[in-house]
C-alpha positions in Angstrom: 67.7 -192.5 -54.8 70.7 -192.2 -57.2 74.2 -193.3 -56.1 75.4 -189.7 -56.3 72.5 -188.4 -54.2 73.0 -191.1 -51.6 76.8 -190.2 -51.5 75.9 -186.6 -50.9 73.4 -187.5 -48.2 75.9 -189.8 -46.5 78.6 -187.1 -46.4 76.1 -184.6 -45.0 75.3 -187.1 -42.2 79.0 -187.8 -41.6 79.8 -184.1 -41.3 76.8 -183.6 -38.9 78.0 -186.5 -36.8 81.4 -184.8 -36.7 79.8 -181.7 -35.3 79.4 -179.6 -38.5 76.3 -177.7 -39.4 75.4 -177.7 -43.1 74.8 -174.0 -44.0 74.3 -173.9 -47.8 73.2 -176.8 -50.0 74.2 -176.0 -52.7 76.5 -173.1 -52.2 76.2 -170.7 -55.1 79.2 -168.6 -56.1 79.7 -165.9 -58.7 83.0 -165.4 -60.5 83.4 -162.7 -63.1 79.7 -162.3 -63.4 79.3 -166.1 -64.0 77.2 -168.2 -61.7 79.0 -171.3 -60.4 76.9 -174.0 -58.9 78.2 -177.6 -58.8 75.1 -179.4 -59.6 76.4 -180.7 -62.9 75.7 -184.4 -63.1 74.2 -184.2 -59.6 77.5 -183.6 -57.9 77.0 -181.4 -54.9 78.7 -178.4 -53.6 77.8 -177.2 -50.1 79.1 -175.5 -47.0 79.4 -176.3 -43.3 80.5 -174.6 -40.1 81.9 -175.8 -36.8 83.5 -173.8 -34.0 83.8 -170.7 -36.3 85.5 -172.8 -39.0 84.0 -172.7 -42.4 84.4 -175.2 -45.2 83.1 -175.6 -48.7 82.8 -179.2 -50.1 82.6 -180.7 -53.5 81.5 -184.3 -53.5 82.6 -186.6 -56.3 82.1 -190.3 -57.0 84.7 -190.9 -59.8 82.5 -193.6 -61.4 82.7 -192.4 -65.0 84.3 -194.5 -67.8 87.3 -192.2 -67.8 88.5 -191.4 -64.3 91.3 -189.3 -65.8 88.7 -187.1 -67.6 86.7 -186.8 -64.4 89.9 -185.8 -62.5 90.6 -183.2 -65.2 87.1 -181.8 -64.9 87.2 -181.9 -61.1 90.5 -179.9 -61.0 89.0 -177.2 -63.2 85.9 -177.0 -61.1 87.9 -176.8 -57.9 90.1 -174.0 -59.3 87.0 -172.0 -60.3 85.5 -172.5 -56.8 88.7 -171.6 -55.1 89.0 -168.3 -57.1 85.4 -167.4 -56.2 85.8 -168.3 -52.5 88.9 -166.1 -52.4 86.8 -163.2 -53.5 83.6 -163.9 -51.6 84.4 -166.0 -48.6 88.2 -166.1 -48.1 87.8 -167.6 -44.6 86.1 -170.7 -46.1 88.4 -173.7 -46.8 87.6 -175.8 -49.9 87.6 -179.6 -49.8 87.0 -182.4 -52.3 85.1 -185.2 -50.6 85.4 -188.8 -51.8 84.4 -192.1 -50.3 87.0 -194.4 -48.8 86.6 -196.9 -51.7 87.3 -194.2 -54.3 90.3 -193.0 -52.3 91.7 -196.5 -52.2 90.9 -197.4 -55.8 92.0 -194.2 -57.5 93.7 -191.7 -55.2 96.7 -194.0 -54.5 97.7 -193.9 -58.2 100.7 -191.6 -58.9 98.8 -189.4 -61.3 96.1 -188.7 -58.7 98.6 -188.0 -56.0 100.5 -185.6 -58.3 97.3 -183.8 -59.3 96.1 -183.4 -55.7 99.5 -182.2 -54.5 100.3 -179.8 -57.4 96.8 -178.3 -57.2 96.8 -178.2 -53.4 93.4 -179.9 -53.2 92.2 -180.6 -49.6 90.4 -184.0 -49.2 87.8 -185.4 -47.0 87.8 -189.2 -47.0 84.5 -190.7 -45.6 82.9 -194.0 -45.0 79.7 -193.8 -47.1 78.1 -196.9 -45.5 78.6 -195.9 -41.8 78.5 -192.2 -42.5 81.7 -191.4 -40.8 84.5 -188.9 -41.6 87.7 -191.0 -41.8 90.4 -188.5 -42.7 91.0 -184.8 -43.4 93.9 -184.2 -45.8 95.1 -180.6 -46.0 97.5 -179.6 -48.7 
């Protein structure tokens, strides 16, 4: 199993342990007659529900040679997904999910903090080894 697939599976298990039900894996959205499905490079985009709350989640591992390029790409993807969700499922809240190690390694840097804050990106921080949700950060 690839690292990305294992990260995706770990997050699904963590959300299920936290009481969420995975409803769409992957979630497919349409924006301006364009199909949006985050399966590029095996990143995953899916949805979950809990107590009438609905979320959409994009999972990223930030293990490319240029994490800044990956951040730029992620911001663009998140923006497209947000626009599509606003039209199709406005009740669903979008999150970017990252492992705790990625959060500590990259998301403490000023450029990452600025990008997350300015783009109002919600985060799910999870322990990929123990399959636990550690933190929800809403912008």
